[in-house]
Biotite code that builds the C-alpha atoms (Angstrom):
import biotite.structure as struc

atoms = struc.array([
    struc.Atom([44.341, 8.490, -9.653], chain_id="A", res_id=1, res_name="LEU", atom_name="CA", element="C"),
    struc.Atom([42.777, 9.639, -6.212], chain_id="A", res_id=2, res_name="GLY", atom_name="CA", element="C"),
    struc.Atom([39.102, 10.052, -4.511], chain_id="A", res_id=3, res_name="TYR", atom_name="CA", element="C"),
    struc.Atom([36.475, 12.232, -5.569], chain_id="A", res_id=4, res_name="TYR", atom_name="CA", element="C"),
    struc.Atom([32.869, 12.840, -3.841], chain_id="A", res_id=5, res_name="ASN", atom_name="CA", element="C"),
    struc.Atom([29.958, 11.010, -5.993], chain_id="A", res_id=6, res_name="THR", atom_name="CA", element="C"),
    struc.Atom([26.415, 9.728, -4.700], chain_id="A", res_id=7, res_name="ASP", atom_name="CA", element="C"),
    struc.Atom([27.273, 6.288, -5.649], chain_id="A", res_id=8, res_name="GLY", atom_name="CA", element="C"),
    struc.Atom([25.173, 6.047, -8.712], chain_id="A", res_id=9, res_name="ALA", atom_name="CA", element="C"),
    struc.Atom([28.030, 4.506, -11.314], chain_id="A", res_id=10, res_name="ALA", atom_name="CA", element="C"),
    struc.Atom([29.203, 2.264, -8.835], chain_id="A", res_id=11, res_name="ALA", atom_name="CA", element="C"),
    struc.Atom([25.741, 1.069, -8.374], chain_id="A", res_id=12, res_name="TYR", atom_name="CA", element="C"),
    struc.Atom([24.995, 0.985, -12.079], chain_id="A", res_id=13, res_name="ALA", atom_name="CA", element="C"),
    struc.Atom([27.651, -0.894, -12.522], chain_id="A", res_id=14, res_name="GLY", atom_name="CA", element="C"),
    struc.Atom([27.079, -3.490, -9.569], chain_id="A", res_id=15, res_name="LEU", atom_name="CA", element="C"),
    struc.Atom([23.757, -4.015, -11.384], chain_id="A", res_id=16, res_name="ILE", atom_name="CA", element="C"),
    struc.Atom([25.485, -4.775, -14.761], chain_id="A", res_id=17, res_name="ALA", atom_name="CA", element="C"),
    struc.Atom([27.610, -7.522, -13.759], chain_id="A", res_id=18, res_name="GLY", atom_name="CA", element="C"),
    struc.Atom([24.883, -9.182, -12.027], chain_id="A", res_id=19, res_name="LEU", atom_name="CA", element="C"),
    struc.Atom([22.672, -12.148, -12.958], chain_id="A", res_id=20, res_name="PRO", atom_name="CA", element="C"),
    struc.Atom([19.229, -10.852, -13.307], chain_id="A", res_id=21, res_name="ALA", atom_name="CA", element="C"),
    struc.Atom([18.276, -13.380, -10.667], chain_id="A", res_id=22, res_name="LYS", atom_name="CA", element="C"),
    struc.Atom([20.755, -12.258, -8.406], chain_id="A", res_id=23, res_name="SER", atom_name="CA", element="C"),
    struc.Atom([20.105, -9.075, -6.634], chain_id="A", res_id=24, res_name="ALA", atom_name="CA", element="C"),
    struc.Atom([22.489, -6.189, -5.323], chain_id="A", res_id=25, res_name="PRO", atom_name="CA", element="C"),
    struc.Atom([21.295, -6.425, -2.325], chain_id="A", res_id=26, res_name="THR", atom_name="CA", element="C"),
    struc.Atom([24.330, -7.143, 0.416], chain_id="A", res_id=27, res_name="ASN", atom_name="CA", element="C"),
    struc.Atom([26.423, -7.048, -2.485], chain_id="A", res_id=28, res_name="LYS", atom_name="CA", element="C"),
    struc.Atom([30.006, -5.561, -2.164], chain_id="A", res_id=29, res_name="VAL", atom_name="CA", element="C"),
    struc.Atom([30.351, -1.626, -3.860], chain_id="A", res_id=30, res_name="LEU", atom_name="CA", element="C"),
    struc.Atom([33.687, -2.085, -5.035], chain_id="A", res_id=31, res_name="GLN", atom_name="CA", element="C"),
    struc.Atom([36.130, 1.226, -4.417], chain_id="A", res_id=32, res_name="GLY", atom_name="CA", element="C"),
    struc.Atom([33.285, 3.193, -2.423], chain_id="A", res_id=33, res_name="VAL", atom_name="CA", element="C"),
    struc.Atom([34.396, 4.767, 0.915], chain_id="A", res_id=34, res_name="VAL", atom_name="CA", element="C"),
    struc.Atom([31.606, 6.237, 2.577], chain_id="A", res_id=35, res_name="MET", atom_name="CA", element="C"),
    struc.Atom([31.997, 9.434, 3.665], chain_id="A", res_id=36, res_name="ALA", atom_name="CA", element="C"),
    struc.Atom([29.376, 9.718, 6.273], chain_id="A", res_id=37, res_name="GLN", atom_name="CA", element="C"),
    struc.Atom([27.848, 6.094, 7.240], chain_id="A", res_id=38, res_name="GLY", atom_name="CA", element="C"),
    struc.Atom([24.141, 6.013, 8.518], chain_id="A", res_id=39, res_name="ILE", atom_name="CA", element="C"),
    struc.Atom([22.610, 3.523, 11.084], chain_id="A", res_id=40, res_name="SER", atom_name="CA", element="C"),
    struc.Atom([20.441, 0.673, 9.855], chain_id="A", res_id=41, res_name="ASN", atom_name="CA", element="C"),
    struc.Atom([17.623, 2.510, 11.306], chain_id="A", res_id=42, res_name="TYR", atom_name="CA", element="C"),
    struc.Atom([18.591, 5.313, 8.901], chain_id="A", res_id=43, res_name="GLN", atom_name="CA", element="C"),
    struc.Atom([18.796, 2.938, 6.252], chain_id="A", res_id=44, res_name="ALA", atom_name="CA", element="C"),
    struc.Atom([15.404, 0.903, 6.504], chain_id="A", res_id=45, res_name="ASP", atom_name="CA", element="C"),
    struc.Atom([13.943, 4.521, 6.710], chain_id="A", res_id=46, res_name="ARG", atom_name="CA", element="C"),
    struc.Atom([15.160, 5.750, 3.895], chain_id="A", res_id=47, res_name="LEU", atom_name="CA", element="C"),
    struc.Atom([14.345, 2.498, 2.427], chain_id="A", res_id=48, res_name="ALA", atom_name="CA", element="C"),
    struc.Atom([11.172, 2.940, 3.004], chain_id="A", res_id=49, res_name="GLY", atom_name="CA", element="C"),
    struc.Atom([10.768, 6.030, 1.112], chain_id="A", res_id=50, res_name="SER", atom_name="CA", element="C"),
    struc.Atom([12.109, 4.477, -1.999], chain_id="A", res_id=51, res_name="ARG", atom_name="CA", element="C"),
    struc.Atom([16.157, 5.300, -1.863], chain_id="A", res_id=52, res_name="TYR", atom_name="CA", element="C"),
    struc.Atom([18.387, 3.024, -2.705], chain_id="A", res_id=53, res_name="VAL", atom_name="CA", element="C"),
    struc.Atom([21.082, 2.984, 0.668], chain_id="A", res_id=54, res_name="THR", atom_name="CA", element="C"),
    struc.Atom([24.338, 1.292, 1.265], chain_id="A", res_id=55, res_name="CYS", atom_name="CA", element="C"),
    struc.Atom([25.800, 0.836, 4.450], chain_id="A", res_id=56, res_name="LEU", atom_name="CA", element="C"),
    struc.Atom([29.534, 0.130, 6.256], chain_id="A", res_id=57, res_name="ASP", atom_name="CA", element="C"),
    struc.Atom([29.833, -3.325, 6.805], chain_id="A", res_id=58, res_name="LYS", atom_name="CA", element="C"),
    struc.Atom([33.211, -5.361, 7.983], chain_id="A", res_id=59, res_name="ALA", atom_name="CA", element="C"),
    struc.Atom([35.432, -3.192, 6.355], chain_id="A", res_id=60, res_name="LYS", atom_name="CA", element="C"),
    struc.Atom([33.403, -2.913, 2.806], chain_id="A", res_id=61, res_name="CYS", atom_name="CA", element="C"),
    struc.Atom([30.295, -0.607, 1.427], chain_id="A", res_id=62, res_name="VAL", atom_name="CA", element="C"),
    struc.Atom([27.518, -2.697, 0.754], chain_id="A", res_id=63, res_name="VAL", atom_name="CA", element="C"),
    struc.Atom([24.194, -2.024, -0.861], chain_id="A", res_id=64, res_name="VAL", atom_name="CA", element="C"),
    struc.Atom([21.681, -2.062, 1.703], chain_id="A", res_id=65, res_name="ALA", atom_name="CA", element="C"),
    struc.Atom([18.092, -2.578, -0.230], chain_id="A", res_id=66, res_name="SER", atom_name="CA", element="C"),
    struc.Atom([17.533, -3.232, -4.230], chain_id="A", res_id=67, res_name="ALA", atom_name="CA", element="C"),
    struc.Atom([14.292, -1.736, -4.044], chain_id="A", res_id=68, res_name="MET", atom_name="CA", element="C"),
    struc.Atom([12.154, 0.275, -7.085], chain_id="A", res_id=69, res_name="THR", atom_name="CA", element="C"),
    struc.Atom([10.412, 3.268, -7.369], chain_id="A", res_id=70, res_name="GLY", atom_name="CA", element="C"),
    struc.Atom([7.195, 1.471, -7.288], chain_id="A", res_id=71, res_name="ALA", atom_name="CA", element="C"),
    struc.Atom([6.112, 1.066, -3.727], chain_id="A", res_id=72, res_name="TYR", atom_name="CA", element="C"),
    struc.Atom([2.867, -0.953, -2.211], chain_id="A", res_id=73, res_name="ASN", atom_name="CA", element="C"),
    struc.Atom([0.381, 1.858, -0.670], chain_id="A", res_id=74, res_name="ILE", atom_name="CA", element="C"),
    struc.Atom([-0.970, -1.296, 1.408], chain_id="A", res_id=75, res_name="ASP", atom_name="CA", element="C"),
    struc.Atom([-1.900, -4.984, 0.922], chain_id="A", res_id=76, res_name="SER", atom_name="CA", element="C"),
    struc.Atom([-4.826, -3.830, -1.995], chain_id="A", res_id=77, res_name="TYR", atom_name="CA", element="C"),
    struc.Atom([-2.965, -1.705, -3.487], chain_id="A", res_id=78, res_name="SER", atom_name="CA", element="C"),
    struc.Atom([0.550, -2.612, -4.687], chain_id="A", res_id=79, res_name="ARG", atom_name="CA", element="C"),
    struc.Atom([3.051, -2.986, -7.388], chain_id="A", res_id=80, res_name="SER", atom_name="CA", element="C"),
    struc.Atom([4.475, -6.328, -8.498], chain_id="A", res_id=81, res_name="ASP", atom_name="CA", element="C"),
    struc.Atom([7.375, -4.458, -9.198], chain_id="A", res_id=82, res_name="PHE", atom_name="CA", element="C"),
    struc.Atom([8.564, -2.914, -5.902], chain_id="A", res_id=83, res_name="VAL", atom_name="CA", element="C"),
    struc.Atom([12.006, -5.082, -5.770], chain_id="A", res_id=84, res_name="ARG", atom_name="CA", element="C"),
    struc.Atom([14.654, -5.012, -8.939], chain_id="A", res_id=85, res_name="LEU", atom_name="CA", element="C"),
    struc.Atom([15.744, -8.375, -9.658], chain_id="A", res_id=86, res_name="THR", atom_name="CA", element="C"),
    struc.Atom([11.622, -9.037, -10.217], chain_id="A", res_id=87, res_name="THR", atom_name="CA", element="C"),
    struc.Atom([11.428, -6.147, -12.851], chain_id="A", res_id=88, res_name="VAL", atom_name="CA", element="C"),
    struc.Atom([14.871, -8.122, -14.197], chain_id="A", res_id=89, res_name="ARG", atom_name="CA", element="C"),
    struc.Atom([13.962, -11.097, -14.470], chain_id="A", res_id=90, res_name="ILE", atom_name="CA", element="C"),
    struc.Atom([10.198, -10.046, -16.261], chain_id="A", res_id=91, res_name="VAL", atom_name="CA", element="C"),
    struc.Atom([12.667, -7.808, -18.654], chain_id="A", res_id=92, res_name="HIS", atom_name="CA", element="C"),
    struc.Atom([14.673, -10.855, -19.238], chain_id="A", res_id=93, res_name="ASP", atom_name="CA", element="C"),
    struc.Atom([11.811, -13.150, -20.079], chain_id="A", res_id=94, res_name="ALA", atom_name="CA", element="C"),
    struc.Atom([10.358, -10.937, -22.734], chain_id="A", res_id=95, res_name="ILE", atom_name="CA", element="C"),
    struc.Atom([12.997, -10.275, -24.170], chain_id="A", res_id=96, res_name="ASN", atom_name="CA", element="C"),
    struc.Atom([13.694, -14.153, -24.566], chain_id="A", res_id=97, res_name="TYR", atom_name="CA", element="C"),
    struc.Atom([10.316, -14.201, -25.636], chain_id="A", res_id=98, res_name="VAL", atom_name="CA", element="C"),
    struc.Atom([10.723, -11.445, -28.669], chain_id="A", res_id=99, res_name="ARG", atom_name="CA", element="C"),
    struc.Atom([14.300, -13.150, -29.606], chain_id="A", res_id=100, res_name="ASN", atom_name="CA", element="C"),
    struc.Atom([12.813, -16.485, -30.231], chain_id="A", res_id=101, res_name="VAL", atom_name="CA", element="C"),
    struc.Atom([9.613, -15.286, -31.726], chain_id="A", res_id=102, res_name="ALA", atom_name="CA", element="C"),
    struc.Atom([11.525, -12.964, -34.245], chain_id="A", res_id=103, res_name="ASP", atom_name="CA", element="C"),
    struc.Atom([12.361, -16.152, -36.621], chain_id="A", res_id=104, res_name="GLN", atom_name="CA", element="C"),
    struc.Atom([8.883, -16.234, -36.508], chain_id="A", res_id=105, res_name="PHE", atom_name="CA", element="C"),
    struc.Atom([8.251, -13.184, -38.138], chain_id="A", res_id=106, res_name="ILE", atom_name="CA", element="C"),
    struc.Atom([7.659, -13.089, -42.034], chain_id="A", res_id=107, res_name="GLY", atom_name="CA", element="C"),
    struc.Atom([6.375, -17.230, -41.463], chain_id="A", res_id=108, res_name="GLU", atom_name="CA", element="C"),
    struc.Atom([2.202, -18.365, -42.382], chain_id="A", res_id=109, res_name="PRO", atom_name="CA", element="C"),
    struc.Atom([0.196, -16.411, -39.611], chain_id="A", res_id=110, res_name="ASN", atom_name="CA", element="C"),
    struc.Atom([-1.316, -20.193, -38.969], chain_id="A", res_id=111, res_name="ASN", atom_name="CA", element="C"),
    struc.Atom([-2.209, -22.982, -35.866], chain_id="A", res_id=112, res_name="ALA", atom_name="CA", element="C"),
    struc.Atom([1.057, -24.882, -36.613], chain_id="A", res_id=113, res_name="PRO", atom_name="CA", element="C"),
    struc.Atom([3.285, -21.802, -36.880], chain_id="A", res_id=114, res_name="GLN", atom_name="CA", element="C"),
    struc.Atom([1.750, -20.848, -33.744], chain_id="A", res_id=115, res_name="ARG", atom_name="CA", element="C"),
    struc.Atom([2.598, -24.449, -32.005], chain_id="A", res_id=116, res_name="ASN", atom_name="CA", element="C"),
    struc.Atom([6.292, -24.110, -33.317], chain_id="A", res_id=117, res_name="ALA", atom_name="CA", element="C"),
    struc.Atom([6.533, -20.516, -31.457], chain_id="A", res_id=118, res_name="MET", atom_name="CA", element="C"),
    struc.Atom([4.748, -21.588, -28.479], chain_id="A", res_id=119, res_name="ALA", atom_name="CA", element="C"),
    struc.Atom([7.388, -24.868, -27.967], chain_id="A", res_id=120, res_name="THR", atom_name="CA", element="C"),
    struc.Atom([10.247, -21.871, -28.990], chain_id="A", res_id=121, res_name="ALA", atom_name="CA", element="C"),
    struc.Atom([8.954, -19.839, -26.195], chain_id="A", res_id=122, res_name="ILE", atom_name="CA", element="C"),
    struc.Atom([8.828, -22.833, -23.838], chain_id="A", res_id=123, res_name="GLU", atom_name="CA", element="C"),
    struc.Atom([11.939, -23.819, -24.167], chain_id="A", res_id=124, res_name="ASN", atom_name="CA", element="C"),
    struc.Atom([13.673, -20.829, -23.832], chain_id="A", res_id=125, res_name="ALA", atom_name="CA", element="C"),
    struc.Atom([11.624, -19.882, -20.471], chain_id="A", res_id=126, res_name="LEU", atom_name="CA", element="C"),
    struc.Atom([12.289, -23.727, -19.158], chain_id="A", res_id=127, res_name="LYS", atom_name="CA", element="C"),
    struc.Atom([15.664, -22.309, -19.273], chain_id="A", res_id=128, res_name="THR", atom_name="CA", element="C"),
    struc.Atom([15.071, -19.145, -17.397], chain_id="A", res_id=129, res_name="MET", atom_name="CA", element="C"),
    struc.Atom([13.623, -21.681, -14.613], chain_id="A", res_id=130, res_name="GLN", atom_name="CA", element="C"),
    struc.Atom([16.445, -24.173, -14.670], chain_id="A", res_id=131, res_name="GLU", atom_name="CA", element="C"),
    struc.Atom([18.969, -21.436, -14.445], chain_id="A", res_id=132, res_name="ALA", atom_name="CA", element="C"),
    struc.Atom([16.738, -20.451, -11.350], chain_id="A", res_id=133, res_name="GLY", atom_name="CA", element="C"),
    struc.Atom([15.153, -17.119, -12.185], chain_id="A", res_id=134, res_name="ALA", atom_name="CA", element="C"),
    struc.Atom([11.652, -18.371, -12.673], chain_id="A", res_id=135, res_name="LEU", atom_name="CA", element="C"),
    struc.Atom([9.838, -20.462, -10.029], chain_id="A", res_id=136, res_name="ARG", atom_name="CA", element="C"),
    struc.Atom([7.136, -21.183, -12.462], chain_id="A", res_id=137, res_name="ARG", atom_name="CA", element="C"),
    struc.Atom([5.630, -20.041, -15.717], chain_id="A", res_id=138, res_name="PHE", atom_name="CA", element="C"),
    struc.Atom([2.780, -20.230, -17.821], chain_id="A", res_id=139, res_name="ASN", atom_name="CA", element="C"),
    struc.Atom([1.874, -18.515, -21.453], chain_id="A", res_id=140, res_name="PHE", atom_name="CA", element="C"),
    struc.Atom([-0.884, -18.696, -24.637], chain_id="A", res_id=141, res_name="ASN", atom_name="CA", element="C"),
    struc.Atom([-0.056, -17.594, -28.132], chain_id="A", res_id=142, res_name="VAL", atom_name="CA", element="C"),
    struc.Atom([-2.616, -16.873, -30.077], chain_id="A", res_id=143, res_name="TYR", atom_name="CA", element="C"),
    struc.Atom([-3.915, -15.177, -32.991], chain_id="A", res_id=144, res_name="ALA", atom_name="CA", element="C"),
    struc.Atom([-7.926, -14.203, -33.814], chain_id="A", res_id=145, res_name="SER", atom_name="CA", element="C"),
    struc.Atom([-9.262, -14.339, -37.364], chain_id="A", res_id=146, res_name="PRO", atom_name="CA", element="C"),
    struc.Atom([-9.008, -10.792, -37.340], chain_id="A", res_id=147, res_name="THR", atom_name="CA", element="C"),
    struc.Atom([-5.392, -11.052, -36.032], chain_id="A", res_id=148, res_name="ASP", atom_name="CA", element="C"),
    struc.Atom([-4.293, -13.588, -38.942], chain_id="A", res_id=149, res_name="GLN", atom_name="CA", element="C"),
    struc.Atom([-5.703, -11.151, -41.227], chain_id="A", res_id=150, res_name="VAL", atom_name="CA", element="C"),
    struc.Atom([-3.629, -7.918, -40.116], chain_id="A", res_id=151, res_name="LEU", atom_name="CA", element="C"),
    struc.Atom([-0.741, -10.658, -39.346], chain_id="A", res_id=152, res_name="GLY", atom_name="CA", element="C"),
    struc.Atom([-0.443, -10.721, -35.546], chain_id="A", res_id=153, res_name="LYS", atom_name="CA", element="C"),
    struc.Atom([0.068, -12.913, -33.302], chain_id="A", res_id=154, res_name="ALA", atom_name="CA", element="C"),
    struc.Atom([-0.232, -12.478, -29.380], chain_id="A", res_id=155, res_name="THR", atom_name="CA", element="C"),
    struc.Atom([1.693, -14.026, -26.358], chain_id="A", res_id=156, res_name="VAL", atom_name="CA", element="C"),
    struc.Atom([0.383, -13.677, -22.900], chain_id="A", res_id=157, res_name="GLU", atom_name="CA", element="C"),
    struc.Atom([2.708, -14.613, -20.169], chain_id="A", res_id=158, res_name="LEU", atom_name="CA", element="C"),
    struc.Atom([1.917, -15.270, -16.089], chain_id="A", res_id=159, res_name="ILE", atom_name="CA", element="C"),
    struc.Atom([5.606, -15.301, -14.685], chain_id="A", res_id=160, res_name="LEU", atom_name="CA", element="C"),
    struc.Atom([6.146, -16.245, -10.997], chain_id="A", res_id=161, res_name="VAL", atom_name="CA", element="C"),
    struc.Atom([9.927, -14.834, -10.483], chain_id="A", res_id=162, res_name="PRO", atom_name="CA", element="C"),
    struc.Atom([12.328, -16.360, -7.947], chain_id="A", res_id=163, res_name="ALA", atom_name="CA", element="C"),
    struc.Atom([11.965, -13.604, -5.279], chain_id="A", res_id=164, res_name="PHE", atom_name="CA", element="C"),
    struc.Atom([15.107, -12.853, -3.511], chain_id="A", res_id=165, res_name="GLU", atom_name="CA", element="C"),
    struc.Atom([15.496, -13.388, 0.281], chain_id="A", res_id=166, res_name="LEU", atom_name="CA", element="C"),
    struc.Atom([15.564, -9.876, 1.945], chain_id="A", res_id=167, res_name="GLN", atom_name="CA", element="C"),
    struc.Atom([15.734, -10.664, 5.486], chain_id="A", res_id=168, res_name="GLN", atom_name="CA", element="C"),
    struc.Atom([16.498, -13.475, 8.117], chain_id="A", res_id=169, res_name="ILE", atom_name="CA", element="C"),
    struc.Atom([14.902, -13.969, 11.717], chain_id="A", res_id=170, res_name="THR", atom_name="CA", element="C"),
    struc.Atom([16.860, -16.082, 14.146], chain_id="A", res_id=171, res_name="VAL", atom_name="CA", element="C"),
    struc.Atom([14.459, -17.224, 16.930], chain_id="A", res_id=172, res_name="VAL", atom_name="CA", element="C"),
    struc.Atom([15.951, -18.477, 20.460], chain_id="A", res_id=173, res_name="VAL", atom_name="CA", element="C"),
    struc.Atom([14.747, -19.744, 23.208], chain_id="A", res_id=174, res_name="ALA", atom_name="CA", element="C"),
    struc.Atom([16.296, -20.879, 26.258], chain_id="A", res_id=175, res_name="LEU", atom_name="CA", element="C"),
    struc.Atom([15.642, -24.242, 28.060], chain_id="A", res_id=176, res_name="ALA", atom_name="CA", element="C"),
    struc.Atom([16.454, -25.370, 31.545], chain_id="A", res_id=177, res_name="SER", atom_name="CA", element="C"),
    struc.Atom([19.234, -27.997, 32.079], chain_id="A", res_id=178, res_name="GLU", atom_name="CA", element="C"),
])
């Protein structure tokens, strides 16, 4: 069909859509993409520092240099938990799993046995994510105050530790005499 110029956003979106949430697009091949003008590793790092997703020419293919989001860390004290795409995707999956399993309890009595059953269903869903390697650890609490019970509400508080992506490998070499 020929070639056309694009910024590669559609190829990047397609790559993300085809990956499980726990797998980052970092260092993955962008199929069908050819770079018109390559950039150096230094340039890719500088652009990534400004929150741009960049691509690199690598061994006759184009790969994603880094899969970050628009969130950023100002310093060690002012930071976002959501600077990596995999973290965002894992958290969204966990929220969707909780919503899906909790949905069956809507319309049922808002009492302790029902909330305990909902907690068991949520725990099973999150354990599935943990066994798949998306979560390292999780904790949650399901509660409804007396006022919440009258209003027909329950709250689920989640604490998640996602499987963070490997971003860099450092090789240390030491030379020794014979």
